[in-house]
N, C-alpha and C positions, 0 to 999 in steps of 0.2 A: 795956661799950658803947662808949666810946672806941676801946678797943681793937680793939674788933670793926670800927668804922667804920674805923678806921686800915687794919686788915686788909683790909677790902672795898674801900678806895679805894687801897690797894697794889695788889690785884689789878686793880682798873680801870685805875690807872697801867700796869702790867703790860699789860694787855690793849690799852689804849691804845697804849701804845709797840710793841705788837707788830703793832698793825693800821697805824701810822702808815707804817713803811717799806713795809708791803704796799701800801698806796693810792698812795704815791710811786712805789713800782716800776711799779704799774698806769698810772700817768700818764705816767712815761717811756716805758714799752712803747707806750701809747696815742701820745704823741707820736712815738717812733721811728717808728711804724706809718705815721703820718699823713705824714711827711716821706718816707718809702719810697713812699707812694701818690703824692705829690705829683711825686717825681721819676720815677715810672713813667708818670703822667699826661703829664708834661712830656716824655720819651721818646718817647712814642707821638705825641704831636703834632708831634713834630720829625720823626719816622718819617713822619707821614703828609703834613707840608709839603713833605718831600724828595721823596716820592712823587710829589706832584701835580706839583711843578716838574718831575720828570724825564718825567712824561706830557706835560705841555706842551710841553716841548723835543724829546721823542722824535715826537710826533705829525707836525711839520713833516717830520722825517727821511722817515719812512714815506711821506709823502706826494710827496716829492720822489724816492725810490725808487720810488713806485708809478704814474710816469707811463706813458703810452700812447706807444708808438714806432708811427708809419705805414710799413707796408711796402708801396709802391706796384707793382704788376704791370701793365707796358705791354703793350697789345694792339694789332694791324695793324687788327684788324676793329671792328666796333660792338659786338659779343659775342662771348664764347668761353665754352662750357659748361665746358671744364676748366679755363682760368685761373679762371673764376668759382668753382670748387670749391677751388683752392687758397686764394682770397682769403677763402673763407667759412670755411675749416679754421683758417687764420691767426687769424681774428678769434674763432672760438669757443674758441680755447685759454684755460684759466683762468691769472691771473696765476703768474709765478713764484713759488715759496714763499721764494726767499732774496732775491731784488731786488725782488719785487711788482711787476716790470715786466709791461705788457700789450702784446699786438702788434694792429693792425688792419690788416687786408689791404684796399687800395684798388685797384679797378681803373682804370688809366688807357686810354680807349677810342679808338680810331681814330688810331693813329698812323701816320704815313707812314715814318719811320724810327726805328728804336729802337737800332741799332748802326752806328756808321760804320765802315768797313774802310779801311785806308791803302792797300792794295794787295790788288786780288781775283786777280792773278795769283800770288800769294807762297801761295795755298792754305792750308792750317791754319797755316802761319807767318805769316800775315798779321796785323795789331795791330788789335784792335777796340777801339773806346772808345763811350762814350754819345752818342749823336746831340744835337746843339743843341737839337732839337725834345724831345726826352724829357728832356733835363737841363731845359729851361724849363717843361715840365707839371708835372714832379717838384717844383719850386720854386714854383710856384703852388699846388699842393695840399699843400705842406709837407711834402714825404716825408721820412722820416729814411734809408730803405734805397729801394732799386730793384731787384724781383727780376725777372731775365729769364730765361724758361723757353723751351728748346726744345721741339718737337714730339715726343711721346713715341714712342720707338720699339720698336715691337711685331713680335717674331718668333716662328717657331714651330720645333720641332726639324726641319722639312723646308724652313724658310727657305734661299733659297741665299744663299752667303756667299762673299766672294772668296777666290780661291786663289791665296796670293803665290808658289807654284812654277809654276802654270800659268794666268795672267791670263786666259786665253782659256776656262777652266774654271771649275765652282763648286763649293764646298763646302758642306755643311751644318753647323749647330750641334751635331750629335750625332755619329752614327758612319755610315759608307758602307753600313750594312746597312739594306736597306729595312723588313725585319722589327722590326729595334731602333726605326727612328724613329716606327714606328706605335705602337709601347708607349710613346712620350713624347708624351701628349696636352696637356703645358703650354705655356702662353703666356709668353713672355719679354718683358718690357718694362723699357726702360732710359729714364729722363729726367734730363737734365742741366740744370743752372742756373747763371748766375752773379749773386752777391748783390753789388750796389754800396752802400757807405757812404756817403752825402752829406754828412754832418755833418763839418765841418771840411776835412780834405782828403780827396779821393775815391780810396776804394780799393776794392779788390773781391777775393772768393774764388769760386773755382770748386767746383761739387759735382754728384754724381748720386747717383740712386738707383736699384736695381734690384731686381726681383721675379718671380718665376713662380709659376704656379698653373694647375692644371687646372680653368680656368673661360673663361667667355666673355671676350674680348678686352676688352671695355669694363669687364667687373667688375676685371680685372687692370690695367688703365691707372688706374682711380678708386683702386684700393689703391695704386699707385705715388704719384699725386698727393698722397694723405693723407700717405706717408712722407715725400715731399718737404717739405711743410708742416711736420712734425714736426721734421724735421730742420733746418730755417730757425729754427723758433721756439727750438731748442736751441742754434744757433752765437750767436743774436743776446743772449739772456737769459743765459746762462752765462758 
């Protein structure tokens, strides 16, 4: 009986001995897993804090990039449908995807003088600068840019053009063949502009748009003005 009990206890001891490492091993494994979880949670918390801080820091940068710039368009008259179209088209543009900059077209109505010419007898060689009136009005409106637009120049293939070889005669935009001129129903429109940057030092760039289409003149002019607004938006925001 004693022997059997000894054998039984021996077996129990063996069983207990074999189970003890297993339990201890499980405890170590469980503890190791808990430490890994703790490290994972800490890493996720740090990542979340860093992302939150980065977002909080980046938001003012986007707000700075996403400012609205005023593009003022001076007019001699109390209203001008064509210049109003340009101002509206500029304002309707969505902010630039890269800089998040938006433009606002503003009309400056009823100016007596927009550009000042130093010497009218120089013709095309005369130097033109912004008039004091235009500069003062732009300052009051807090304009970033001043856009001076010329009167749209609309022609057809049958429109008379200067003849450099014989000034007393006229040429056409197409050919001397009357039949061929009748086959070209397009309206040709060109619009020139000068864009002044008023912030810091006053600088200017010249540009123009040209288009033609077999459509009523008003429609072709409208198309040219939309092209001008798109070109100005690209030059300022890019």
